[in-house]
VMD Tcl script that builds the backbone (N, CA, C; Angstrom):
set m [mol new atoms 360]
animate dup $m
set s [atomselect $m all]
$s set {name element resname resid chain x y z} {
  {N N MET 1 A 0.829 -1.198 0.000}
  {CA C MET 1 A 0.000 0.000 0.000}
  {C C MET 1 A 0.873 1.262 0.000}
  {N N ASN 2 A 1.940 1.238 0.773}
  {CA C ASN 2 A 2.825 2.390 0.859}
  {C C ASN 2 A 3.448 2.712 -0.500}
  {N N ILE 3 A 3.828 1.682 -1.239}
  {CA C ILE 3 A 4.433 1.896 -2.566}
  {C C ILE 3 A 3.411 2.496 -3.524}
  {N N ALA 4 A 2.195 1.972 -3.490}
  {CA C ALA 4 A 1.140 2.517 -4.365}
  {C C ALA 4 A 0.864 3.984 -4.038}
  {N N LEU 5 A 0.848 4.295 -2.755}
  {CA C LEU 5 A 0.615 5.686 -2.358}
  {C C LEU 5 A 1.739 6.592 -2.842}
  {N N TRP 6 A 2.989 6.129 -2.728}
  {CA C TRP 6 A 4.108 6.949 -3.195}
  {C C TRP 6 A 4.059 7.177 -4.704}
  {N N ILE 7 A 3.668 6.156 -5.451}
  {CA C ILE 7 A 3.563 6.305 -6.909}
  {C C ILE 7 A 2.493 7.337 -7.261}
  {N N VAL 8 A 1.322 7.201 -6.635}
  {CA C VAL 8 A 0.233 8.144 -6.914}
  {C C VAL 8 A 0.616 9.549 -6.452}
  {N N GLN 9 A 1.274 9.654 -5.299}
  {CA C GLN 9 A 1.715 10.966 -4.809}
  {C C GLN 9 A 2.685 11.619 -5.788}
  {N N GLY 10 A 3.613 10.858 -6.318}
  {CA C GLY 10 A 4.567 11.415 -7.277}
  {C C GLY 10 A 3.886 11.896 -8.544}
  {N N LEU 11 A 2.955 11.103 -9.045}
  {CA C LEU 11 A 2.226 11.509 -10.254}
  {C C LEU 11 A 1.375 12.750 -9.997}
  {N N LEU 12 A 0.687 12.768 -8.862}
  {CA C LEU 12 A -0.133 13.933 -8.530}
  {C C LEU 12 A 0.720 15.178 -8.325}
  {N N ALA 13 A 1.864 15.008 -7.677}
  {CA C ALA 13 A 2.750 16.158 -7.471}
  {C C ALA 13 A 3.194 16.730 -8.812}
  {N N ALA 14 A 3.524 15.860 -9.766}
  {CA C ALA 14 A 3.930 16.333 -11.089}
  {C C ALA 14 A 2.782 17.073 -11.780}
  {N N VAL 15 A 1.584 16.525 -11.691}
  {CA C VAL 15 A 0.416 17.153 -12.324}
  {C C VAL 15 A 0.151 18.529 -11.716}
  {N N PHE 16 A 0.153 18.604 -10.387}
  {CA C PHE 16 A -0.163 19.875 -9.738}
  {C C PHE 16 A 0.959 20.896 -9.870}
  {N N LEU 17 A 2.212 20.443 -9.889}
  {CA C LEU 17 A 3.309 21.386 -10.133}
  {C C LEU 17 A 3.208 21.980 -11.530}
  {N N PHE 18 A 2.881 21.140 -12.499}
  {CA C PHE 18 A 2.745 21.632 -13.877}
  {C C PHE 18 A 1.551 22.581 -13.999}
  {N N ALA 19 A 0.389 22.144 -13.508}
  {CA C ALA 19 A -0.822 22.956 -13.645}
  {C C ALA 19 A -0.695 24.271 -12.880}
  {N N GLY 20 A -0.231 24.193 -11.652}
  {CA C GLY 20 A -0.073 25.413 -10.857}
  {C C GLY 20 A 1.010 26.315 -11.409}
  {N N GLY 21 A 2.107 25.721 -11.862}
  {CA C GLY 21 A 3.190 26.510 -12.444}
  {C C GLY 21 A 2.750 27.251 -13.695}
  {N N MET 22 A 1.968 26.573 -14.529}
  {CA C MET 22 A 1.473 27.233 -15.740}
  {C C MET 22 A 0.550 28.404 -15.398}
  {N N LYS 23 A -0.298 28.222 -14.384}
  {CA C LYS 23 A -1.195 29.311 -13.991}
  {C C LYS 23 A -0.425 30.474 -13.369}
  {N N LEU 24 A 0.709 30.183 -12.781}
  {CA C LEU 24 A 1.513 31.261 -12.201}
  {C C LEU 24 A 2.274 32.047 -13.268}
  {N N VAL 25 A 2.657 31.377 -14.372}
  {CA C VAL 25 A 3.475 32.057 -15.383}
  {C C VAL 25 A 2.647 32.710 -16.483}
  {N N LEU 26 A 1.505 32.157 -16.782}
  {CA C LEU 26 A 0.673 32.736 -17.837}
  {C C LEU 26 A 0.150 34.107 -17.415}
  {N N PRO 27 A 0.039 35.021 -18.361}
  {CA C PRO 27 A -0.574 36.312 -18.042}
  {C C PRO 27 A -2.039 36.124 -17.627}
  {N N ILE 28 A -2.495 36.971 -16.729}
  {CA C ILE 28 A -3.858 36.843 -16.212}
  {C C ILE 28 A -4.890 36.975 -17.330}
  {N N GLU 29 A -4.630 37.868 -18.288}
  {CA C GLU 29 A -5.576 38.066 -19.398}
  {C C GLU 29 A -5.756 36.778 -20.201}
  {N N GLU 30 A -4.665 36.042 -20.392}
  {CA C GLU 30 A -4.722 34.787 -21.149}
  {C C GLU 30 A -5.532 33.735 -20.398}
  {N N MET 31 A -5.358 33.682 -19.079}
  {CA C MET 31 A -6.087 32.691 -18.282}
  {C C MET 31 A -7.568 32.997 -18.211}
  {N N THR 32 A -7.920 34.275 -18.077}
  {CA C THR 32 A -9.336 34.620 -17.948}
  {C C THR 32 A -10.090 34.438 -19.266}
  {N N LYS 33 A -9.375 34.356 -20.385}
  {CA C LYS 33 A -10.027 34.031 -21.660}
  {C C LYS 33 A -10.505 32.586 -21.641}
  {N N GLN 34 A -9.711 31.708 -21.014}
  {CA C GLN 34 A -10.016 30.279 -21.014}
  {C C GLN 34 A -10.972 29.881 -19.889}
  {N N LEU 35 A -10.883 30.557 -18.756}
  {CA C LEU 35 A -11.695 30.210 -17.595}
  {C C LEU 35 A -12.518 31.416 -17.153}
  {N N PRO 36 A -13.786 31.208 -16.853}
  {CA C PRO 36 A -14.637 32.338 -16.444}
  {C C PRO 36 A -14.490 32.664 -14.957}
  {N N LEU 37 A -13.252 32.846 -14.503}
  {CA C LEU 37 A -12.985 33.140 -13.093}
  {C C LEU 37 A -12.085 34.364 -12.995}
  {N N PRO 38 A -12.139 35.093 -11.873}
  {CA C PRO 38 A -11.257 36.257 -11.705}
  {C C PRO 38 A -9.786 35.849 -11.710}
  {N N GLY 39 A -8.951 36.705 -12.244}
  {CA C GLY 39 A -7.529 36.412 -12.391}
  {C C GLY 39 A -6.808 36.185 -11.076}
  {N N LEU 40 A -7.102 37.003 -10.075}
  {CA C LEU 40 A -6.442 36.827 -8.779}
  {C C LEU 40 A -6.848 35.524 -8.106}
  {N N PHE 41 A -8.089 35.103 -8.329}
  {CA C PHE 41 A -8.526 33.821 -7.790}
  {C C PHE 41 A -7.759 32.674 -8.456}
  {N N LEU 42 A -7.527 32.787 -9.749}
  {CA C LEU 42 A -6.755 31.760 -10.458}
  {C C LEU 42 A -5.310 31.716 -9.959}
  {N N ARG 43 A -4.744 32.871 -9.653}
  {CA C ARG 43 A -3.388 32.896 -9.080}
  {C C ARG 43 A -3.367 32.228 -7.704}
  {N N PHE 44 A -4.410 32.477 -6.902}
  {CA C PHE 44 A -4.514 31.842 -5.587}
  {C C PHE 44 A -4.602 30.326 -5.719}
  {N N ILE 45 A -5.425 29.852 -6.645}
  {CA C ILE 45 A -5.553 28.412 -6.885}
  {C C ILE 45 A -4.215 27.847 -7.346}
  {N N ALA 46 A -3.500 28.567 -8.194}
  {CA C ALA 46 A -2.193 28.115 -8.671}
  {C C ALA 46 A -1.219 27.967 -7.509}
  {N N LEU 47 A -1.209 28.939 -6.621}
  {CA C LEU 47 A -0.329 28.863 -5.456}
  {C C LEU 47 A -0.702 27.679 -4.571}
  {N N CYS 48 A -1.994 27.459 -4.374}
  {CA C CYS 48 A -2.453 26.317 -3.578}
  {C C CYS 48 A -2.048 24.990 -4.229}
  {N N GLU 49 A -2.119 24.907 -5.555}
  {CA C GLU 49 A -1.727 23.684 -6.252}
  {C C GLU 49 A -0.234 23.413 -6.099}
  {N N VAL 50 A 0.578 24.437 -6.234}
  {CA C VAL 50 A 2.032 24.253 -6.096}
  {C C VAL 50 A 2.380 23.867 -4.663}
  {N N LEU 51 A 1.803 24.557 -3.685}
  {CA C LEU 51 A 2.067 24.218 -2.293}
  {C C LEU 51 A 1.543 22.828 -1.945}
  {N N GLY 52 A 0.398 22.462 -2.511}
  {CA C GLY 52 A -0.141 21.116 -2.297}
  {C C GLY 52 A 0.758 20.046 -2.877}
  {N N ALA 53 A 1.326 20.305 -4.049}
  {CA C ALA 53 A 2.254 19.351 -4.661}
  {C C ALA 53 A 3.484 19.160 -3.785}
  {N N ILE 54 A 3.981 20.257 -3.233}
  {CA C ILE 54 A 5.127 20.163 -2.314}
  {C C ILE 54 A 4.714 19.389 -1.061}
  {N N GLY 55 A 3.502 19.635 -0.582}
  {CA C GLY 55 A 3.003 18.946 0.603}
  {C C GLY 55 A 2.770 17.462 0.396}
  {N N LEU 56 A 2.602 17.042 -0.845}
  {CA C LEU 56 A 2.454 15.612 -1.125}
  {C C LEU 56 A 3.774 14.867 -0.970}
  {N N ILE 57 A 4.875 15.539 -1.211}
  {CA C ILE 57 A 6.172 14.864 -1.260}
  {C C ILE 57 A 7.044 15.128 -0.036}
  {N N LEU 58 A 7.243 16.388 0.308}
  {CA C LEU 58 A 8.244 16.735 1.319}
  {C C LEU 58 A 8.031 16.144 2.716}
  {N N PRO 59 A 6.823 16.151 3.271}
  {CA C PRO 59 A 6.694 15.599 4.631}
  {C C PRO 59 A 7.119 14.128 4.727}
  {N N GLY 60 A 6.741 13.337 3.754}
  {CA C GLY 60 A 7.128 11.926 3.775}
  {C C GLY 60 A 8.591 11.719 3.460}
  {N N LEU 61 A 9.107 12.532 2.563}
  {CA C LEU 61 A 10.501 12.402 2.162}
  {C C LEU 61 A 11.446 12.803 3.297}
  {N N LEU 62 A 11.113 13.881 3.984}
  {CA C LEU 62 A 11.957 14.373 5.074}
  {C C LEU 62 A 11.605 13.749 6.428}
  {N N ARG 63 A 10.494 13.006 6.454}
  {CA C ARG 63 A 9.994 12.384 7.690}
  {C C ARG 63 A 9.761 13.410 8.802}
  {N N ILE 64 A 9.277 14.568 8.397}
  {CA C ILE 64 A 8.903 15.618 9.340}
  {C C ILE 64 A 7.399 15.840 9.181}
  {N N ARG 65 A 6.666 15.504 10.205}
  {CA C ARG 65 A 5.208 15.629 10.193}
  {C C ARG 65 A 4.572 14.990 8.951}
  {N N PRO 66 A 4.725 13.687 8.767}
  {CA C PRO 66 A 4.164 13.035 7.575}
  {C C PRO 66 A 2.641 13.087 7.502}
  {N N GLY 67 A 1.976 13.398 8.621}
  {CA C GLY 67 A 0.528 13.538 8.586}
  {C C GLY 67 A 0.059 14.712 7.742}
  {N N LEU 68 A 0.961 15.647 7.471}
  {CA C LEU 68 A 0.602 16.792 6.631}
  {C C LEU 68 A 0.324 16.382 5.184}
  {N N THR 69 A 0.864 15.239 4.773}
  {CA C THR 69 A 0.612 14.763 3.405}
  {C C THR 69 A -0.876 14.507 3.201}
  {N N ALA 70 A -1.522 13.928 4.211}
  {CA C ALA 70 A -2.965 13.672 4.105}
  {C C ALA 70 A -3.741 14.979 3.991}
  {N N LEU 71 A -3.305 15.990 4.734}
  {CA C LEU 71 A -3.984 17.290 4.652}
  {C C LEU 71 A -3.781 17.951 3.293}
  {N N ALA 72 A -2.566 17.858 2.758}
  {CA C ALA 72 A -2.301 18.425 1.432}
  {C C ALA 72 A -3.149 17.729 0.373}
  {N N ALA 73 A -3.227 16.409 0.458}
  {CA C ALA 73 A -4.022 15.657 -0.516}
  {C C ALA 73 A -5.504 15.994 -0.377}
  {N N ALA 74 A -5.983 16.168 0.849}
  {CA C ALA 74 A -7.391 16.531 1.047}
  {C C ALA 74 A -7.681 17.919 0.479}
  {N N GLY 75 A -6.761 18.852 0.676}
  {CA C GLY 75 A -6.931 20.185 0.100}
  {C C GLY 75 A -6.961 20.155 -1.415}
  {N N LEU 76 A -6.097 19.340 -2.001}
  {CA C LEU 76 A -6.090 19.226 -3.468}
  {C C LEU 76 A -7.365 18.552 -3.974}
  {N N ALA 77 A -7.901 17.609 -3.201}
  {CA C ALA 77 A -9.167 16.976 -3.590}
  {C C ALA 77 A -10.290 18.011 -3.595}
  {N N ILE 78 A -10.282 18.918 -2.633}
  {CA C ILE 78 A -11.295 19.981 -2.585}
  {C C ILE 78 A -11.157 20.904 -3.795}
  {N N ILE 79 A -9.925 21.235 -4.153}
  {CA C ILE 79 A -9.703 22.063 -5.344}
  {C C ILE 79 A -10.229 21.355 -6.587}
  {N N MET 80 A -10.037 20.044 -6.660}
  {CA C MET 80 A -10.494 19.292 -7.832}
  {C C MET 80 A -12.011 19.164 -7.877}
  {N N ILE 81 A -12.657 19.191 -6.719}
  {CA C ILE 81 A -14.126 19.222 -6.719}
  {C C ILE 81 A -14.592 20.510 -7.394}
  {N N GLY 82 A -13.965 21.623 -7.018}
  {CA C GLY 82 A -14.298 22.899 -7.658}
  {C C GLY 82 A -13.997 22.902 -9.142}
  {N N ALA 83 A -12.881 22.288 -9.525}
  {CA C ALA 83 A -12.525 22.226 -10.947}
  {C C ALA 83 A -13.533 21.382 -11.725}
  {N N THR 84 A -13.998 20.301 -11.115}
  {CA C THR 84 A -14.986 19.452 -11.784}
  {C C THR 84 A -16.297 20.212 -11.972}
  {N N VAL 85 A -16.743 20.898 -10.938}
  {CA C VAL 85 A -17.993 21.654 -11.027}
  {C C VAL 85 A -17.865 22.768 -12.062}
  {N N THR 86 A -16.737 23.470 -12.056}
  {CA C THR 86 A -16.520 24.549 -13.027}
  {C C THR 86 A -16.521 24.011 -14.449}
  {N N THR 87 A -15.887 22.879 -14.652}
  {CA C THR 87 A -15.857 22.284 -15.989}
  {C C THR 87 A -17.246 21.834 -16.416}
  {N N LEU 88 A -18.004 21.281 -15.485}
  {CA C LEU 88 A -19.379 20.884 -15.814}
  {C C LEU 88 A -20.250 22.094 -16.144}
  {N N MET 89 A -20.007 23.218 -15.478}
  {CA C MET 89 A -20.804 24.429 -15.745}
  {C C MET 89 A -20.532 24.989 -17.131}
  {N N THR 90 A -19.338 24.727 -17.676}
  {CA C THR 90 A -19.061 25.186 -19.035}
  {C C THR 90 A -19.722 24.276 -20.066}
  {N N GLY 91 A -20.277 23.149 -19.621}
  {CA C GLY 91 A -21.009 22.259 -20.512}
  {C C GLY 91 A -20.184 21.143 -21.109}
  {N N ASP 92 A -18.944 21.012 -20.697}
  {CA C ASP 92 A -18.076 19.981 -21.264}
  {C C ASP 92 A -17.986 18.806 -20.298}
  {N N VAL 93 A -18.920 17.865 -20.453}
  {CA C VAL 93 A -19.014 16.740 -19.530}
  {C C VAL 93 A -17.811 15.805 -19.677}
  {N N ALA 94 A -17.357 15.580 -20.888}
  {CA C ALA 94 A -16.229 14.668 -21.098}
  {C C ALA 94 A -14.948 15.203 -20.463}
  {N N MET 95 A -14.719 16.505 -20.542}
  {CA C MET 95 A -13.516 17.094 -19.962}
  {C C MET 95 A -13.589 17.132 -18.433}
  {N N ALA 96 A -14.784 17.029 -17.874}
  {CA C ALA 96 A -14.930 17.029 -16.416}
  {C C ALA 96 A -14.407 15.740 -15.796}
  {N N LEU 97 A -14.205 14.723 -16.613}
  {CA C LEU 97 A -13.669 13.460 -16.087}
  {C C LEU 97 A -12.225 13.604 -15.615}
  {N N ILE 98 A -11.461 14.489 -16.231}
  {CA C ILE 98 A -10.051 14.650 -15.860}
  {C C ILE 98 A -9.920 15.181 -14.431}
  {N N PRO 99 A -10.527 16.323 -14.080}
  {CA C PRO 99 A -10.411 16.757 -12.682}
  {C C PRO 99 A -11.097 15.801 -11.700}
  {N N LEU 100 A -12.130 15.092 -12.164}
  {CA C LEU 100 A -12.784 14.125 -11.297}
  {C C LEU 100 A -11.829 12.995 -10.920}
  {N N VAL 101 A -11.118 12.457 -11.906}
  {CA C VAL 101 A -10.168 11.367 -11.645}
  {C C VAL 101 A -9.006 11.857 -10.781}
  {N N VAL 102 A -8.490 13.046 -11.071}
  {CA C VAL 102 A -7.396 13.599 -10.266}
  {C C VAL 102 A -7.871 13.829 -8.834}
  {N N GLY 103 A -9.096 14.289 -8.671}
  {CA C GLY 103 A -9.655 14.483 -7.338}
  {C C GLY 103 A -9.827 13.172 -6.586}
  {N N LEU 104 A -10.264 12.143 -7.290}
  {CA C LEU 104 A -10.404 10.833 -6.648}
  {C C LEU 104 A -9.046 10.270 -6.240}
  {N N LEU 105 A -8.044 10.468 -7.069}
  {CA C LEU 105 A -6.695 10.024 -6.706}
  {C C LEU 105 A -6.171 10.802 -5.494}
  {N N SER 106 A -6.470 12.087 -5.437}
  {CA C SER 106 A -6.072 12.891 -4.277}
  {C C SER 106 A -6.784 12.406 -3.019}
  {N N ALA 107 A -8.058 12.073 -3.148}
  {CA C ALA 107 A -8.807 11.549 -2.005}
  {C C ALA 107 A -8.248 10.198 -1.565}
  {N N PHE 108 A -7.825 9.373 -2.518}
  {CA C PHE 108 A -7.202 8.090 -2.200}
  {C C PHE 108 A -5.929 8.296 -1.388}
  {N N VAL 109 A -5.099 9.245 -1.793}
  {CA C VAL 109 A -3.863 9.534 -1.058}
  {C C VAL 109 A -4.189 10.079 0.329}
  {N N ALA 110 A -5.172 10.971 0.408}
  {CA C ALA 110 A -5.540 11.539 1.707}
  {C C ALA 110 A -5.997 10.441 2.658}
  {N N TYR 111 A -6.853 9.570 2.177}
  {CA C TYR 111 A -7.359 8.489 3.019}
  {C C TYR 111 A -6.248 7.501 3.381}
  {N N GLY 112 A -5.445 7.109 2.402}
  {CA C GLY 112 A -4.385 6.144 2.647}
  {C C GLY 112 A -3.335 6.666 3.616}
  {N N ARG 113 A -2.911 7.897 3.450}
  {CA C ARG 113 A -1.906 8.480 4.357}
  {C C ARG 113 A -2.476 8.726 5.740}
  {N N TRP 114 A -3.754 9.076 5.816}
  {CA C TRP 114 A -4.388 9.274 7.099}
  {C C TRP 114 A -4.472 7.948 7.857}
  {N N ARG 115 A -4.841 6.872 7.172}
  {CA C ARG 115 A -4.919 5.546 7.801}
  {C C ARG 115 A -3.545 5.072 8.254}
  {N N LEU 116 A -2.525 5.312 7.444}
  {CA C LEU 116 A -1.181 4.917 7.835}
  {C C LEU 116 A -0.668 5.748 9.012}
  {N N ALA 117 A -1.049 7.011 9.083}
  {CA C ALA 117 A -0.628 7.854 10.197}
  {C C ALA 117 A -1.294 7.429 11.498}
  {N N LEU 118 A -2.513 6.904 11.423}
  {CA C LEU 118 A -3.208 6.434 12.621}
  {C C LEU 118 A -2.579 5.167 13.187}
  {N N ARG 119 A -2.005 4.349 12.320}
  {CA C ARG 119 A -1.390 3.095 12.770}
  {C C ARG 119 A -0.098 3.327 13.540}
  {N N ARG 120 A 0.548 4.461 13.302}
  {CA C ARG 120 A 1.844 4.712 13.947}
  {C C ARG 120 A 1.684 5.239 15.297}
}
mol reanalyze $m
mol bondsrecalc $m
mol representation Tube
mol addrep $m
């Protein structure tokens, strides 16, 4: 179980670092053309995604407060719930599957790391 969690955590960290990094570097005008959300809110979400990606890896890697990984994954799952709803509101049901799957994987990591933290 621990190996599966680490694999999923690594993949999720890569996804969120890429997605959050792109939102941080793109001009706000370019992002607001694609998403019907305020630019500063998108920057906030980008920062949360990057910090969440770091939170998926560093606590377990450094063995300092590994329970924070579950919290980071839970926060990212909440962000993905919002992304799924936003995508559904634009009318693109097929594209809503991507944030839904990423959110479910984040919830899996949150639950798995939380259960492992309780055993210790």
